[in-house]
N, C-alpha and C positions, 0 to 999 in steps of 0.2 A: 145864717150863722155858719153853715158849711163853707160858704164863700169866704167869710171872714177868717175862719180857721185855716182855709187853704192859703189865703193871702198872708196870714201870720206865719204859716209854715214856710211859704215861699220866702218871706222876709228873713226868717231864721236861717233857712238854707243859704240864702244870699249872704247873710252876715257871716255864717260859718265859712262859706266859700271865700269870701273877702278876707276874713281873718286868716284862713289857711294860705291864701295867696300872699298876703303881707308877710306871714311867718316864713313861707318858702323864699320870698324875695330877700328878707332879712338874713335868712340862713345862707343863701347864695352869696350875698354881700360879705358876710363874715367869712365864708369859705374862700372867696376871692382874695380878701384881705390877708388871710392866713397863708394862702398860696404865695401871694406877692412877698410877704415877709420871709417866708421860707426860702423863696427864690433869691431874695436879697442877701439873706444870711449865707446861703450856699455860695453865691457869687463872691461875697467878701471873703469867705473861707478859702475859696480857690485862689483869689488874688493874693491873699496872705501866703498861701503855700507857694505860689509862683515867685513872689518876692523873696521868700526864704530860700528857695532853691537857687534863684539867681544870685542872691547874696553869698550863698555857700560856694557857688561856682566862681564868683569873683574873688573870694578869699583864697580859694584853691589856686587860681591863676596867679594872684599876687605872690603867694607863698612860693609857688613853683618858679616864678620869674626871679624872686630874690634868692632862692636856693641855687638857681643856676648861676646867678651873678656871684654868689658866695663861693661856689665850687670853682669858678674861674679865678677868683681872687686867691683862693687857697692853692690852686694849681700853679699860679705865677709865684706865689710865696715859696712853695715847695721847690720849684725849679730854681729859684734864686738861692735857696738854702743849699741845694745840691751843688750848684755852680760854685758858691763861696767855699763850701766844704772841700770840693775837689781842688780848687786853687790853693787853699790853705794846706791841704795834704801834700800837694806837689812842692810848695815852698818849704814845708817842714822836711820833706824827704831830701830836698836839695841841701838844706842847711845841715841835716844830719850827716850827709855824705861828706861834708867839708869839716865837720867837727873833729877836733883832735883830742879833746879831753871829756871825761864823763860829766863834769859840771855843766859844760855847754850842752851836752846831749840831754841832760835832765831839764835844763831851762827850755830847750826847744820843745821837748815833749810836754812840759808843763804849759807852755804857751799854746801849743796845739790843742791840748785838752781844754784849757780855759776858753779859747776862741770857739771851739766846737760846742761847749756848753752854752756860751752866750748866744750863738746862732740858734741852737735848739730852743732856748728860752724865748728869743725873739719870734721864732716861728710859732711856738705854742701860744704866745700872747696874741699874735695875729690871728691864729686859728680861733681862739676864744672870742676875739672881737668880731670876727665874721659870723660865728655861730650866734652870738648875742644879737647882732644886727639882723640876722635872718629871723630869729625868734621875735624880736621887737617888730619887725615888718609884719609878721603873721598876726601879732596882737593888734597892731595898728590897723591892718586891713580888716580884721574881724570887727573891731570897734567902729570903723567907718561904715561897714556894711550894716551893722546893727543900728547905727544912727540913721542911715538911709531908710532902713526898713521900718523904723519907728515913726 
């Protein structure tokens, strides 16, 4: 009977040991799976952050490029305005020096003023067009990068 009790005790110990081993194995499997999932989530988060940073950099480059182009366009337009204004002023001065009556002087001055205002309006219109184009370029670049990131 003592032999049977010992055999039963050994069996119970073996069963508990086996159950403990299976539980430990299952726990290790669950832990590995959790680690793998956490690693995957972290990797995807890092990739998303990298894509976002890359997209922001690309938008910044596009906006800077378009801004530089716009500044060049505005510089040309302003230079043209100054050149036209100087030519117009010289022509008006020459006409004024030849004028013999005050009506003619008034007409020359009126023409000079009208032409100056028209040039200023053209320049302002061009300025607004360039600023709108730069802003539209920034919006377009942002949308494109958002589409790429999605």
